[in-house]
C-alpha positions, -999 to 999 in steps of 0.1 A, spaced: 338 -76 -718 331 -44 -702 339 -24 -737 316 -46 -752 289 -38 -729 293 -1 -728 296 -1 -769 262 -22 -771 245 3 -745 252 34 -763 244 19 -793 211 9 -780 203 37 -764 208 60 -798 188 37 -816 219 25 -840 208 -14 -835 174 -25 -853 151 -45 -828 131 -75 -829 103 -79 -801 130 -92 -776 154 -68 -784 127 -40 -782 120 -51 -745 159 -57 -737 163 -21 -746 138 -9 -723 158 -28 -697 185 -7 -708 163 26 -704 158 14 -668 197 13 -661 200 45 -680 176 62 -653 192 44 -624 226 58 -633 211 95 -629 209 85 -591 237 60 -589 272 77 -603 295 53 -619 290 17 -606 277 8 -640 285 -33 -635 268 -34 -603 237 -15 -616 237 -40 -643 238 -71 -622 210 -60 -601 187 -53 -630 202 -89 -641 187 -102 -610 154 -86 -612 149 -98 -649 158 -134 -635 129 -127 -609 155 -131 -580 163 -115 -551 194 -89 -542 217 -88 -510 238 -55 -512 267 -63 -485 289 -29 -479 297 -5 -458 274 23 -447 268 57 -472 281 40 -508 245 43 -520 231 11 -515 196 22 -503 200 49 -535 203 23 -558 171 3 -544 150 32 -546 161 45 -578 153 9 -592 117 14 -580 113 45 -597 126 34 -628 104 6 -630 76 23 -618 73 -5 -589 50 -1 -559 80 2 -527 80 -4 -493 107 1 -472 115 -13 -435 147 -6 -416 154 -38 -396 159 -31 -359 156 -59 -329 122 -52 -322 110 -56 -358 86 -86 -354 74 -111 -380 40 -97 -381 57 -64 -394 62 -78 -426 37 -104 -432 5 -85 -416 -18 -96 -392 -55 -98 -384 -76 -74 -365 -111 -78 -352 -137 -53 -363 -161 -44 -338 -186 -28 -361 -187 -60 -383 -180 -87 -358 -154 -100 -384 -117 -103 -384 -98 -84 -416 -64 -89 -428 -40 -60 -423 -13 -61 -448 25 -62 -441 54 -44 -454 61 -75 -476 27 -65 -497 43 -45 -527 61 -54 -557 98 -41 -545 104 -47 -506 138 -25 -495 151 -44 -462 176 -21 -445 203 -33 -425 187 -70 -426 214 -84 -403 201 -64 -372 169 -77 -366 161 -111 -350 165 -147 -365 128 -151 -364 123 -119 -385 147 -127 -408 133 -165 -414 100 -147 -419 111 -123 -447 131 -156 -464 101 -172 -463 79 -149 -484 111 -145 -507 109 -184 -514 68 -190 -514 59 -155 -528 29 -158 -506 22 -151 -469 3 -171 -443 -19 -153 -416 -40 -170 -390 -42 -202 -416 -55 -178 -444 -29 -176 -475 -26 -142 -489 -2 -143 -523 21 -113 -531 20 -91 -556 36 -97 -593 63 -91 -596 79 -92 -562 115 -82 -557 136 -79 -523 167 -58 -522 181 -63 -489 212 -46 -474 235 -55 -445 267 -41 -433 298 -61 -428 315 -31 -404 303 -30 -368 285 -61 -367 286 -65 -328 253 -76 -316 239 -84 -351 225 -117 -364 243 -127 -393 221 -146 -419 232 -184 -419 244 -201 -451 206 -214 -455 190 -182 -456 220 -168 -479 213 -194 -507 180 -176 -512 194 -146 -525 203 -149 -561 232 -125 -559 252 -107 -533 267 -75 -547 288 -48 -534 293 -13 -545 327 -2 -530 342 34 -527 335 59 -557 369 67 -575 378 108 -571 358 115 -601 326 100 -591 331 111 -556 332 148 -570 300 142 -594 281 128 -564 290 158 -544 282 180 -572 246 164 -581 239 159 -545 244 196 -533 224 208 -563 195 186 -560 177 152 -550 192 129 -576 163 105 -570 138 130 -583 160 131 -616 149 93 -622 120 89 -645 100 58 -647 113 34 -679 90 4 -676 60 -8 -652 54 -41 -634 33 -53 -667 66 -48 -687 89 -62 -663 69 -94 -661 69 -98 -700 107 -93 -698 111 -122 -670 91 -140 -692 115 -138 -719 143 -141 -700 131 -174 -692 128 -185 -727 165 -178 -735 178 -211 -746 204 -231 -729 224 -259 -747 230 -290 -731 267 -284 -729 261 -251 -709 242 -273 -685 268 -297 -683 294 -269 -678 274 -251 -648 270 -288 -634 310 -295 -638 316 -259 -620 289 -270 -590 305 -305 -589 339 -289 -586 326 -266 -554 316 -299 -537 348 -317 -543 373 -290 -536 392 -295 -506 393 -258 -495 354 -256 -495 332 -270 -468 300 -263 -480 295 -262 -519 270 -253 -540 235 -269 -538 210 -270 -569 195 -240 -560 226 -222 -567 231 -241 -600 197 -232 -609 204 -193 -598 234 -194 -620 217 -207 -650 186 -179 -645 214 -154 -643 236 -163 -674 199 -165 -694 195 -128 -680 230 -117 -690 226 -131 -726 191 -109 -729 208 -80 -720 233 -86 -748 205 -91 -772 214 -128 -775 186 -157 -776 211 -181 -764 235 -185 -733 274 -188 -740 304 -194 -714 308 -157 -711 277 -150 -697 280 -182 -670 316 -166 -663 307 -133 -658 282 -133 -633 294 -170 -614 313 -148 -585 283 -127 -576 259 -157 -576 280 -182 -558 304 -161 -541 281 -159 -508 268 -197 -509 300 -213 -506 316 -220 -470 354 -222 -468 371 -246 -442 394 -239 -418 426 -251 -440 414 -222 -463 409 -194 -436 442 -203 -421 457 -201 -454 440 -168 -461 420 -175 -489 387 -160 -499 358 -174 -518 364 -154 -550 400 -165 -549 388 -199 -545 361 -198 -574 383 -183 -598 407 -210 -595 377 -234 -601 369 -214 -633 401 -217 -645 405 -254 -638 369 -264 -657 373 -260 -693 344 -238 -708 326 -259 -735 327 -247 -775 292 -242 -788 303 -245 -825 293 -275 -846 315 -301 -846 
């Protein structure tokens, strides 16, 4: 499957594939990916999945150790998509008003006016979300869910598109506030970047010493085109057999003896939307089981909660979901 993606990517970039309207926009999505790769060396799979989440109008949680390029990836996407970007490093003293904004009294006019918060942008980067208070975390996640902020009884809509890329470090978590399952469920995907291999690390060293790699990223789309691509992703056809497939997978998580908390309907919906984005990037107008299987771990891995029996047996969420994928037969879309 990875070879298939790489071959498709090269053909699209070289213009070897003829394009219709949807394919033209999906080609733009690949151009965005290509620009991001100028700043983020390697990690093609992770970059592509972040692009899928953005196309599905979702939010991304990057969970990894410090220094592997989480912030660089977020900044590269904001530049490649030419989006208004705000960044906030979460600390214990960050207040909900820092995110949502607040009203101030203007003595000259005798009126109150709204001072926008950090989330009034197209792409909001929240660094180390697990370092701030639960109250501030809840304020951000409410914004993600509603697409608007309410300050002193007045509602202010967020710009469109609106995307959150949040990061958290699993190491050194003493004194931090880990996100509860109900809040993790709001993130479409949870991704890890991992260490680079030797060749990638050498390329990173050479590139960073010679220049700032973010400066090499050029806009390949804009907010208007991204909204159009998101609309086209929602129109990618999902057959009833795929809906039933996703439903059976979700039921399997709820009935699995190793899982305490199974997948919610929100999780099923996120998987369906990500599958549409996967098909879109592969220039298909319909979803196949491969699209579902490719992104299931990233969409559901942070949503399930293993029970004590699974933890004693040293099982992982990925391992349990892999067994569920094997146990639930994939449908055939061929005409019978």
